[in-house]
Structures are given as structure tokens and as C-alpha cells.
MIGU-670485 format. One line per 5 residues: their letters; for each residue z, y, x of C-alpha. Coordinates in steps of 0.5 Angstrom, whole numbers, always signed. Last residue first. Layout:
<recs>
a	Z Y X; ...
</recs>
This chain:
<recs>
grcrv	+14 -154 -4; +10 -147 -3; +16 -144 +0; +13 -145 +8; +7 -142 +7
pdvfe	+10 -136 +3; +14 -135 +9; +20 -130 +6; +22 -125 +11; +29 -122 +12
rklgs	+31 -115 +15; +38 -114 +19; +34 -109 +24; +28 -104 +25; +23 -102 +30
ivgas	+25 -105 +36; +21 -101 +42; +16 -102 +45; +13 -108 +51; +8 -113 +51
vspgi	+8 -118 +56; +3 -125 +57; +4 -132 +59; -2 -132 +56; -6 -134 +51
gfpfg	-3 -140 +45; -5 -135 +40; +1 -131 +43; +4 -134 +49; +11 -131 +51
vavvt	+14 -124 +54; +16 -119 +50; +20 -113 +53; +24 -108 +49; +25 -100 +49
dgpnl	+31 -98 +44; +27 -95 +37; +31 -97 +33; +39 -100 +36; +42 -105 +39
ggtsa	+48 -105 +42; +51 -112 +37; +44 -116 +39; +49 -120 +44; +46 -123 +51
ltapk	+44 -128 +53; +42 -130 +60; +36 -134 +61; +36 -141 +63; +33 -143 +70
lddpa	+31 -150 +72; +30 -151 +79; +31 -158 +79; +26 -159 +73; +27 -161 +66
tkaki	+25 -168 +64; +27 -170 +56; +26 -162 +54; +32 -161 +49; +29 -157 +42
valdn	+33 -151 +38; +31 -149 +33; +31 -142 +30; +28 -138 +23; +33 -135 +21
epqvn	+34 -138 +15; +32 -144 +18; +37 -146 +23; +35 -152 +27; +38 -157 +31
vveae	+37 -162 +37; +29 -163 +36; +25 -167 +42; +22 -166 +48; +16 -168 +52
sksgd	+16 -165 +59; +12 -160 +63; +12 -158 +70; +7 -152 +71; +12 -148 +76
wftvv	+14 -143 +70; +15 -149 +65; +11 -152 +60; +14 -157 +54; +11 -162 +50
wrdts	+12 -163 +43; +11 -169 +37; +12 -169 +30; +8 -161 +28; +9 -157 +22
hivhl	+15 -155 +23; +15 -153 +31; +13 -146 +32; +15 -144 +26; +23 -145 +26
ntlid	+22 -141 +33; +24 -143 +39; +31 -143 +42; +30 -149 +49; +36 -153 +53
gaadi	+35 -156 +59; +41 -158 +61; +42 -152 +65; +42 -147 +59; +38 -142 +55
vvgsg	+32 -144 +57; +27 -139 +52; +21 -141 +49; +13 -139 +46; +9 -141 +42
tadpk	+3 -147 +40; +1 -151 +35; -4 -157 +33; -4 -158 +40; -12 -160 +42
ddkgg	-11 -167 +45; -10 -170 +50; -3 -174 +48; -8 -177 +43; -10 -178 +35
sthlp	-8 -171 +34; -9 -170 +27; -12 -163 +24; -10 -161 +17; -14 -158 +11
vpkls	-10 -153 +7; -9 -155 +0; -11 -149 -5; -7 -146 -8; -8 -142 -14
kdkka	-8 -148 -19; +0 -148 -18; +2 -154 -19; -3 -160 -18; -4 -156 -11
aaaea	+3 -157 -10; +1 -164 -10; -4 -164 -6; +0 -160 -1; +5 -165 +1
kaeqa	+0 -171 -1; -4 -168 +6; +3 -166 +10; +4 -174 +9; -2 -175 +11
aheps	-1 -171 +17; +5 -174 +19; +2 -181 +19; -4 -178 +24; +1 -175 +29
lfgev	+0 -167 +30; +2 -164 +36; +7 -158 +38; +6 -154 +44; +11 -149 +47
rvvsp	+11 -145 +53; +17 -145 +57; +20 -137 +59; +26 -138 +63; +23 -136 +70
avtaa	+19 -130 +66; +26 -127 +64; +27 -122 +71; +20 -121 +72; +19 -119 +64
aiatd	+25 -114 +65; +23 -111 +72; +15 -110 +70; +19 -106 +64; +23 -102 +67
apppd	+17 -100 +72; +16 -101 +79; +19 -96 +84; +15 -90 +86; +12 -90 +92
thslt	+15 -85 +97; +14 -80 +100; +15 -74 +95; +22 -77 +94; +24 -76 +101
ykvan	+21 -70 +103; +25 -67 +96; +31 -70 +98; +31 -68 +107; +29 -61 +103
didwq	+35 -62 +99; +40 -63 +105; +37 -58 +110; +38 -52 +104; +45 -55 +103
slpqp	+47 -54 +110; +47 -60 +115; +51 -58 +122; +48 -57 +128; +48 -64 +133
apnfl	+48 -62 +139; +41 -62 +144; +40 -68 +149; +33 -67 +151; +36 -60 +153
qwggl	+42 -62 +155; +40 -67 +159; +35 -62 +162; +41 -56 +163; +47 -62 +167
ialll	+41 -63 +172; +39 -57 +173; +46 -55 +175; +47 -60 +178; +41 -59 +183
llaaa	+44 -51 +183; +51 -53 +185; +47 -59 +191; +43 -53 +192; +50 -48 +194
aplsr	+52 -54 +198; +47 -55 +202; +46 -48 +204; +54 -46 +206; +53 -48 +213
ehrkt	+46 -44 +214; +48 -38 +211; +46 -32 +216; +41 -37 +219; +37 -38 +212
ftrtw	+38 -31 +210; +35 -28 +216; +29 -34 +215; +28 -33 +208; +28 -24 +209
sllqa	+22 -25 +214; +19 -30 +210; +20 -25 +203; +18 -19 +208; +11 -23 +211
rlspa	+9 -24 +204; +10 -18 +201; +5 -15 +206; +8 -11 +212; +6 -3 +212
ngedt	-1 -1 +215; -2 +4 +220; -8 +2 +222; -4 -3 +226; +3 -2 +226
wapap	+4 -8 +220; +1 -13 +224; +6 -12 +231; +2 -10 +237; +1 -16 +242
qspag	+5 -17 +247; +1 -16 +254; +2 -21 +259; +4 -19 +266; -2 -20 +272
ealtr	-1 -12 +273; +4 -9 +271; +4 -5 +264; +2 +2 +265; +7 +8 +265
krgar	+4 +14 +263; +3 +20 +266; +5 +27 +266; +5 +30 +273; +13 +32 +275
sylsk	+12 +27 +281; +19 +24 +283; +20 +23 +291; +26 +19 +294; +28 +21 +300
rkm	+29 +17 +305; +35 +16 +308; +37 +16 +317
</recs>
């Protein structure tokens, strides 16, 4: 015979069976607090990862590729078109950070210097005696003139009686100089740019222009003739550079302007005889 179920109407709460493990209450239920942001993010991340487990590797690879492309463009930007403002600023910057070039006179002096030689004239005793006789005869004719004492060079190591400048005009060793540098001496020695010396002899003279050409008996192998140009394009006021041995001092460089053209000068000393 079946027994009837008995139901209690008492308002008792159900309790857990003895020995059953108790479940901890959620953290956010304690004291009625809402879930923290960190917990929410972790929960959302786990849910999203489980839901898209198959598509995550492809998405990660795509993000990595985009990051690589972005980094490359960041370090290798595309060239920008230059504007006139950019060009003007680049020119100004270059000019302000560049040392000034050497002066035109310095360039001209350095160019012609290897072709300039020192010309020294020596007077032998025989020639000195002839010069003394000529001076004495001129003094007899003109009482206002006084004989000029002449120095004679007895040896090759004596001081020169005349010193001047010359310029090499060809590879053969021909040297253009002034006639007044050599006219009062009878032996000449030229000193080249490299310091070597050589005896020289007169080739030709042009008294009306005070010019003379002498030739070195021995010339350096690397002799550098000067490039001569016409004076037809010169005008008074043009800048010129003089390189030579004035008063035996040098080599020296001086610069100035052309004061005049086609002017003549008569040396009174040479016209005494």
C-alpha cells in the first residue's frame, strides 16, 4: 500500500546537504559591489577568444602586416615635391655654412707662380772697366754728370749686380724679362720655381719696349711655361696681379689696376752715352 507524500507548509529554506562543497559567491556580489573593469575586460576577452578561436591567427597576421607597413612608411616617407621656398632656403643655408673661396688675385698668383723665375746679372771685371770708361767719357762731355761707381763680380758666389724677374714662355727654356735687368751685366743666372739654377744667355732684345729674351742653358724637366694672352682687351682700371722679385726680394705678389696704356718712358741713365 502506497504511502502518501507529506508536504510541509513551513517557510524553511533549503540547506545544502551535509558534506557538499560550498560554492564561493561571486566577487561582485559581496556587499553589493559591481564587477571591476579589469574583471569585465578579462571576461570579455575570454568570451571573444572562445567565440573566434579559428579566425584569431589570421587577424593577428593581418595586424602584424599592417604594423610592418606602417613602420616602413614612418621611417621611409615618400619624397615631397620641392617648392621655391625650399630651394631658396637650401641655397641660403649652403652659402652661410660654406667657407669663402680664395680671392681671384690669389688664384692668379698661384697659377703663374711656377712660370716666374729670378734673374740675376753679374758684371765681370773686363765689362766693368768698359763701363767705367764710358761713364768717364760721358762725364767729360757733360759736366753735370758724375761717373757712377760700378761693382764687379769676381766669382760666381758674389752678390749679383742686378736682380729682376722673368717668365718662362716656352718649354725650351726661353725667358722673357726686361732689358734694364740685364743690359748692365754680362753674365746671368736664373733661379726656377723649384730652386734649381742655370746659366743663361741673351737671345734677343727689343730696346724700344724694354724687353729681352734670355735662354736657360739647363732647364728642369717639369718646366711650366706661362700662357700668354693679348693685351688688346685690357682697359685702364682692370685688375692686374704682379708676381716677381722686386729689389731682389721675393717671390712677392702685389695687385692693383692698370693706370694707363701705350705710354713711353725713357731711361735717362741708358741715354747718357
